[in-house]
N, C-alpha and C positions, 0 to 999 in steps of 0.2 A: 726081106721079111714080109710075110703075108699079113694083111690087116686083120686084127682080131678084135671082135666086140667084147669089151670088158664090163660094160654097163649099159642098160637100156631103161630109160625112165620115160615119164609122160612128155617131157619137153625135148629131150635130146638122146642121141645114141653116141656113146663114148667108145672110141676104138683106139687100139695101140698098134703102131707100125713104126719100125725103125727108131725105137726109143723116143717116139713122139706121140702125144695124145691128140687125137682128131675128134672134135666135137661137132656133130651135125644136128642142127635143129630140125625136129620132125614136122612134116606137113600135117595140118589138121583138116580133115575132110569136112568137118562140120562148119568150117568158116569159108566164106567166099574166097576164091583163089587170090584175088587182088588184095583183100584185107589180110589174109594169111601171109602173103608174100611180104607186105609192108611190116607186119608185126614181127616176123622172124628176122627180117633185115635189121629192124630197129633194136631188137633184143640182142642180136649177135653183136652189133656195133656197141651197144651199151655195156655189155659184159666185157668185151675186149678193152674198152676204154677204162673201165673200173680196174681191171687187172693190171693194165699198163700203169695207171696212176699209183696203185698200191705197191708196185714192184720196187719203188724207191723208198718204201716205208716199212713193209713187213716182207716175210718170205711167202711168195706166191709163184706159181709156174710162170716162166717167161713166155711171152707171146712170140711165136715164130712167124705166123702168117694169119691174116684175117681175110677170108674170101667172102665178100658180100653176095656174090652171085650164087654160091653154093650154100650160103648161110652156115658157114663153117669157120671154126677157129682151130688152128694148129698150134699146140703149145708144148712146152717142155714136160717130159714125163718125170714125175718125182718118185724115185724108186725107194719107197720107205714103207712104214707100217701104218695102216689106217687105224686111227685111235678107237674107232667103234669096235674093233676086234682085239686091240692090244693094250688099251689104257691101263688096266689093272696090273699087267705084267711089267709095266715100265715105271719110271720115276714120276708117278702121276702128280705128286705134289708140286714138283718143279714144272711139269707140263701145264698144270692148271694156273700156275703163276704166269707162265708165258701166254696162256690164252687170255688172261685178264689184261696183260700188257699189250698184246696184239690188238685186242678188241678196242682198247682205249685209242690206239692210233687210227684204227678204221673209222670209229665213230667221230673222232676229231676232224676227220676229212668229210664228215656228214655223209658217209657211205653206210648203207644198211646191207648186211649180207643177205638176209631174206630166207636162208635155209641153214641156220647155224646149228649144226649137229656134229658129233664126233666122227660121223661118216665123211664129213667135208674138212677133216683135219688129218694131216699126215706127219708122222714122226720120222725124221731122218737124222741118223747119227753122223753128222758131218765131222765131228771131232775124230772119229775113228778113220775117216777117209783121209784127213789131212792133219795129223797130229803136230806137224812142224810148221803149220801155217800161222805164224805168230801175228802177221799183219792183217789178218781177216777182221772184218768189222764184227760188232756184237751180233748183228742180225744174221750175218753169214755163218757164224758159229752156232746160232740158235738151231734147235732141232725141229721146230714147229713150222709147218706150212699150212696155210689156209687155201682151200681149193673150191671150185664150183661156185661162181658168182652169177649163175644163170638167172636167179631171182633177185639179184642185187639191184639197188636203186639209190639215188641221192635223196637225202632228207635231213633237215636240221631238227625235226620234231622229237621231243622227249619220248613221246608215245612209241614211235617207230624204233627207237634205240632200246626202249624197255621191252618191246615185243621180241627183238633179237635175243636179248638175255633170257626172256621167258621161254622161248623156243629151246634155247640151250639147256635150261633147267629141266624142261620136259624130256629132252633127249638123254640127259644124264640119269634122270629117274627111271626111264624106260630101259636103258641099255647098261647102266653101271650102278644099279640100285644099292649095292653094298657100300660104295664110296661116294655116292651122288651128293649127299649133304655136305660132306667135307670138301669135295671138289668145288661145289658152287660157292661155298664160303671163301675158299682161297681165291677163286676167280674174282669175286666181288671185292675182296681186300686189295686186289691188284688192278682193279678197274678204276681208273682215274680220269675218265673222259670229262670234258666240259659239262657242267651241270649234273655230274654223276650222282649227287645226293637225290636230286629230283627224279632221275632216271631209275635209280634203285627203288625209291618209294613207289614209283608207278607200277613196278612189277606186281606188288601186292594187289593193286586195283585191278590189274589185268587178270590175275588169278581168281579174284572174287567174281569178276564177270564170267569167267569160264565155269566156275562152280554153279553160278546162278543159271546159266544156260543149260547146264547138265540136269537140272531138276524139271 
């Protein structure tokens, strides 16, 4: 199967080949080659490490290979529905419950996603694929996958975790405005990360700062 580009962003080109996702970090011509090389190597390594760590905790694509020379990560292709395009047509209340639960586990590892939008979440109905698989774990039966940790990093700060949630709220308002308020309420009800009360309170402060900058 020929390699097919399925997404091209500012940081990386995402291709699909032989049912595998190939993520290549883009060279930046405005940076000195030596600095650019180091940055892309470091970010590729950091992303692969985060995904690998989370693979035992939530549903994420499995890492198949990390190529430091090519600044490339090859990972499992999740053949499902991107939430940014399908959330309203699915059982969005159950999915939002899972988002809150997954994000709890991510933040309790002091991992920040950095680009938490419904474009980086995939719904996959694993129950239809294996209806008789009684011994599968709760996470394996779960339909929600988090993808693209290219902007991810480690932090124990309340502020960083609140920013993750704030970005998600903005994404819901922009893409799913008809159900956004209900969605975010369900997410927060199921978000039980350490210091979650402080994190949720901090969202209001971040929103106020945003409104102030807008004037």
